C-alpha positions in Angstrom: -64.8 -39.6 -51.2 -63.6 -39.9 -54.8 -60.0 -38.8 -54.6 -59.7 -39.0 -58.4 -62.3 -36.3 -58.9 -60.8 -33.2 -60.4 -62.0 -30.4 -58.0 -59.9 -27.8 -59.9 -59.5 -28.0 -63.7 -57.4 -25.5 -65.6 -57.0 -25.7 -69.4 -54.8 -23.4 -71.5 -55.5 -20.5 -69.0 -54.3 -17.0 -69.9 -54.3 -13.7 -68.1 -53.4 -10.4 -69.7 -53.1 -7.1 -67.9 -53.5 -3.6 -69.3 -50.8 -2.7 -71.9 -50.8 -6.3 -73.2 -48.6 -7.9 -70.5 -49.4 -11.6 -70.5 -48.9 -12.8 -66.9 -50.3 -16.3 -67.4 -49.5 -17.8 -70.8 -51.6 -20.9 -71.5 -51.2 -23.2 -68.4 -53.0 -26.5 -67.9 -53.2 -28.6 -64.7 -55.8 -30.2 -62.4 -56.1 -30.8 -58.7 -57.9 -33.8 -57.2 -60.2 -33.9 -54.2 -58.4 -34.0 -50.9 -55.1 -33.1 -52.5 -52.5 -30.4 -51.5 -51.2 -28.8 -54.7 -48.5 -26.1 -54.7 -47.8 -23.5 -57.2 -44.2 -22.4 -57.1 -42.2 -19.8 -59.0 -40.1 -16.7 -58.7 -41.6 -13.2 -58.3 -43.5 -12.4 -61.4 -43.9 -16.0 -62.5 -47.7 -15.8 -62.5 -48.6 -17.6 -59.2 -50.9 -14.9 -57.7 -52.4 -14.1 -61.1 -53.3 -17.7 -61.5 -54.8 -18.1 -58.1 -57.0 -14.9 -58.5 -58.5 -16.5 -61.7 -59.2 -19.7 -59.7 -60.9 -17.6 -57.0 -63.1 -15.9 -59.5 -61.6 -12.4 -58.9 -61.0 -11.8 -62.6 -62.1 -13.1 -66.0 -59.5 -15.1 -67.9 -58.2 -13.7 -71.2 -58.4 -17.2 -72.6 -58.7 -20.8 -71.7 -61.0 -22.5 -69.2 -61.1 -22.9 -65.4 -63.5 -24.9 -63.3 -63.7 -25.1 -59.6 -66.1 -27.7 -58.1 -67.4 -28.1 -61.7 -68.3 -24.4 -62.1 -66.8 -21.3 -63.7 -65.6 -19.4 -60.6 -66.1 -16.0 -62.3 -69.4 -16.5 -64.2 -70.9 -18.8 -61.5 -69.5 -17.2 -58.4 -72.6 -17.7 -56.3 -72.2 -21.5 -56.8 -68.5 -21.6 -55.9 -67.8 -18.9 -53.3 -69.7 -20.5 -50.4 -67.7 -23.7 -50.8 -64.3 -22.2 -50.9 -62.0 -20.4 -48.5 -59.5 -17.8 -49.5 -56.4 -16.6 -47.7 -54.9 -13.6 -49.6 -51.4 -12.3 -49.2 -52.8 -9.3 -47.3 -56.1 -9.4 -45.5 -56.6 -5.7 -45.0 -58.9 -5.9 -42.0 -60.0 -2.8 -40.0 -57.2 -2.1 -37.6 -59.4 -0.9 -34.7 -61.5 -4.1 -34.4 -60.4 -6.8 -32.0 -59.6 -10.3 -33.3 -62.9 -11.6 -32.0 -64.8 -8.7 -33.6 -63.1 -9.3 -36.9 -63.9 -13.0 -36.9 -67.6 -12.2 -35.9 -67.9 -9.6 -38.7 -66.5 -12.1 -41.2 -68.7 -14.9 -40.0 -71.7 -12.8 -40.8 -70.7 -12.9 -44.5 -70.2 -16.7 -44.6 -72.9 -19.3 -45.1 -72.9 -21.9 -42.4 -69.9 -20.5 -40.6 -68.4 -22.5 -37.8 -68.2 -20.7 -34.4 -65.6 -17.9 -34.4 -63.9 -19.3 -31.3 -63.4 -22.6 -33.0 -61.7 -21.0 -36.0 -59.4 -18.9 -33.7 -58.6 -22.0 -31.7 -57.5 -23.8 -34.8 -54.8 -21.2 -35.6 -53.7 -20.6 -32.0 -55.3 -17.1 -31.6 -58.0 -17.9 -29.0 -55.9 -16.2 -26.3 -55.6 -13.1 -28.4 -59.3 -12.6 -29.2 -59.5 -9.3 -27.3 -56.5 -7.7 -29.0 -57.0 -5.1 -31.7 -55.8 -6.1 -35.2 -53.3 -3.2 -35.3 -51.6 -4.6 -32.2 -51.0 -8.1 -33.8 -47.6 -9.1 -35.1 -47.2 -9.9 -38.7 -47.3 -13.6 -38.0 -50.5 -13.2 -35.9 -52.2 -11.3 -38.7 -51.4 -14.2 -41.1 -53.0 -16.6 -38.5 -56.1 -14.4 -38.4 -56.2 -14.5 -42.2 -56.2 -18.3 -42.1 -58.8 -18.4 -39.4 -61.2 -16.4 -41.5 -60.5 -18.5 -44.5 -61.6 -21.6 -42.5 -64.8 -20.1 -41.1 -67.0 -21.6 -43.8 -65.4 -25.1 -43.5 -64.5 -24.9 -47.2 -64.2 -27.8 -49.6 -61.5 -26.0 -51.5 -59.0 -23.7 -49.7 -56.8 -21.2 -51.5 -53.7 -20.2 -49.5 -51.5 -17.4 -51.0 -48.1 -17.4 -49.1 -49.8 -18.7 -45.9 -46.7 -18.8 -43.6 -45.0 -15.5 -44.6 -44.1 -13.7 -41.4 -44.6 -16.7 -39.1 -41.8 -18.0 -36.9 -40.6 -21.6 -37.2 -43.1 -22.9 -34.6 -46.0 -21.0 -36.2 -45.0 -22.4 -39.6 -44.9 -26.0 -38.3 -48.3 -25.5 -36.6 -49.8 -24.2 -39.9 -48.3 -27.2 -41.8 -49.9 -29.6 -39.4 -53.3 -27.8 -39.6 -53.1 -28.0 -43.5 -52.4 -31.7 -43.2 -55.3 -32.2 -40.9 -57.6 -30.4 -43.4 -56.4 -32.7 -46.2 -57.3 -35.7 -44.0 -60.9 -34.5 -43.7 -61.2 -34.1 -47.5 -60.4 -30.4 -48.0 -58.6 -29.7 -51.3 -55.8 -27.1 -50.8 -54.1 -25.0 -53.4 -51.2 -23.0 -52.1 -48.5 -20.7 -53.3 -45.3 -20.4 -51.4 -41.7 -19.1 -51.6 -40.7 -21.7 -49.0 -39.5 -24.7 -51.0 -39.2 -26.7 -47.8 -42.9 -26.0 -47.2 -43.9 -27.3 -50.7 -41.7 -30.3 -50.4 -43.1 -31.3 -47.0 -46.8 -30.5 -47.7 -47.6 -30.9 -51.4 -48.9 -34.1 -52.9 -48.1 -32.6 -56.3 -46.8 -29.2 -57.5 -46.2 -27.1 -60.5 -43.3 -24.7 -61.1 -44.2 -21.6 -63.0 -41.7 -19.5 -65.0 -42.7 -16.4 -66.8 -46.4 -17.4 -66.9 -45.8 -21.0 -68.1 -45.5 -24.3 -66.3 -41.9 -25.4 -66.5 -42.6 -28.8 -64.8 -45.2 -30.5 -62.7 -45.4 -33.8 -60.7 -44.9 -35.0 -57.2 -42.0 -33.4 -55.2 -40.1 -36.7 -55.7 -40.7 -36.7 -59.4 -39.6 -33.1 -59.8 -36.4 -33.6 -57.8 -35.6 -36.9 -59.5 -35.3 -35.0 -62.8 -32.2 -33.2 -61.3 -28.8 -34.7 -60.7 -27.9 -36.1 -57.3 -24.7 -35.1 -55.6 -21.7 -36.9 -54.2 -18.9 -34.9 -52.5 -15.7 -35.9 -50.6 -12.1 -34.9 -50.0 -9.5 -36.8 -52.0 -7.4 -39.1 -49.8 -3.8 -38.0 -49.1 -1.6 -38.8 -52.1 -4.5 -39.2 -54.5 -5.6 -37.0 -57.4 -8.8 -36.7 -59.5 -7.2 -38.8 -62.2 -6.7 -41.6 -59.8 -10.5 -42.1 -59.4 -12.3 -44.6 -61.7 -13.3 -43.0 -65.0 -16.1 -40.6 -64.1 -18.1 -41.7 -67.2 -18.1 -45.3 -65.9 -19.5 -44.0 -62.6 -22.5 -42.5 -64.4 -21.2 -39.0 -63.5 -22.7 -36.2 -65.7 -20.6 -33.3 -64.2 -17.9 -32.6 -61.6 -16.1 -29.8 -59.8 -12.8 -29.8 -58.0 -12.3 -27.2 -55.2 -8.9 -27.7 -53.8 -9.0 -31.3 -52.5 -12.8 -31.5 -52.5 -14.5 -33.3 -55.3 -18.1 -32.7 -56.1 -19.8 -35.1 -58.6 -23.3 -34.8 -60.2 -25.0 -38.0 -61.3 -28.4 -39.2 -62.4 -27.5 -42.7 -61.3 -26.8 -42.2 -57.6 -26.7 -45.8 -56.5 -24.4 -46.9 -59.3 -22.0 -44.0 -58.8 -21.9 -44.3 -55.0 -21.4 -48.1 -55.1 -18.6 -47.9 -57.7 -16.8 -45.2 -55.7 -17.0 -47.1 -52.4 -15.8 -50.3 -54.1 -12.8 -48.4 -55.5 -12.0 -46.9 -52.1 -12.2 -50.3 -50.5 -9.9 -51.8 -53.1 -7.4 -48.9 -52.5 -7.8 -49.4 -48.7 -8.5 -45.6 -48.3 -11.3 -43.6 -46.7 -13.1 -40.8 -48.5 -13.1 -38.0 -45.9 -16.3 -35.9 -45.6 -18.2 -38.2 -47.9 -21.7 -36.8 -48.5 -24.2 -38.6 -50.8 -27.6 -37.0 -51.4 -30.4 -36.8 -53.9 -31.3 -33.4 -55.3 -33.5 -31.2 -53.1 -36.6 -29.3 -54.3 -34.5 -26.1 -54.0 -31.9 -27.5 -56.3 -34.5 -28.6 -58.8 -36.2 -25.2 -58.6 -32.9 -23.4 -59.3 -31.9 -25.8 -62.0 -35.2 -25.4 -63.8 -34.9 -21.6 -63.5 -31.4 -21.7 -65.1 -32.6 -24.0 -67.9 -35.5 -21.7 -68.7 -33.2 -18.7 -68.8 -30.8 -20.4 -71.1 -33.6 -21.6 -73.4 -34.9 -18.0 -73.5 
C-alpha cells in the first residue's frame, strides 16, 4: 500500500449557491491513502458544502477535485462503488426494521458485505428486528455508519459521525474508524467535537468562511498557539516580584486576584525559569498548571484571528 498516494486531491475548489453566495472559496488540500483527515470549522464554514463536492453530489463552481484519480461528479460510476458515505441525516423509511433497511441498501451496493457483519461492526446486531422509527438518535447514527460500510469502501466520508452518540458509543466509533484506517481505508470526516478530531485525525484543516485558515497535524496546529502556565502567587509576593516576563518568553499574561496566567510560545524555557526562581526564593507555586495549547484553544484562537483580520 502506497501511503503517499493522494486518494483525494482538491485544488482551488469553489462552490456557489443561488444568489451568488460563495460557500467554498478556493480551497486546496490532499488526503493520502490510509489517512484520517478532519475538516473542522464553525457552522457555515463550508465543511458540508466541501464534502458534498467530494462525494460528487454537486458540480464545483470552480477548481478541481479528484477522488481515487477520478472526477467524482463527471465520473461518478467509477468513484461511487469504491466510496462509502455517511450523511448527517440518513432519511431511511421509518417502518422498515434495521435488518430490512440494511438488506435494502445492500441491494444497491456492488460487492456488499453481509448485512449482519455491517450491523455487528457498529453494535446493532441485537437491534436488527427493531423498526427504524423506534431507534434512538444515536442508534440511527450507528445505522447510517453500518450502511456506509456495506461496500467495504476504499474511501469513507463521515459527516458528523458521532452526533447523538453517548460517550461509550462515541469511543466505539472512534475505535472502529481506527481499525478501518489500519486496513487501508481512507477517511475524511467533519466533526464539531474537537476532542474527536484531535484523537482521530492524522491531519486536519480548519475552515473559516469557506477558506482554509490552517492545516497540518493536530500537533502542528496546536503548536502554533501559545502554551499556558497558571499558578497562585505565594503569600507576600506580587506580580512584580517575578522574573521579568519578557525574559521568561511570555507573550501575554493575566492576573485574576492572586492567580497568574501566562501565555508563552517557549513553554520549556518559561516553566524552567519560573521553577528556578521559585527554588531560589524557597517558595512553592500553589496550583501550578503547565500545559500546551489544546486543539480547542487553537480553533478558538484561529477563529478570533480571522474575525479581527476581517
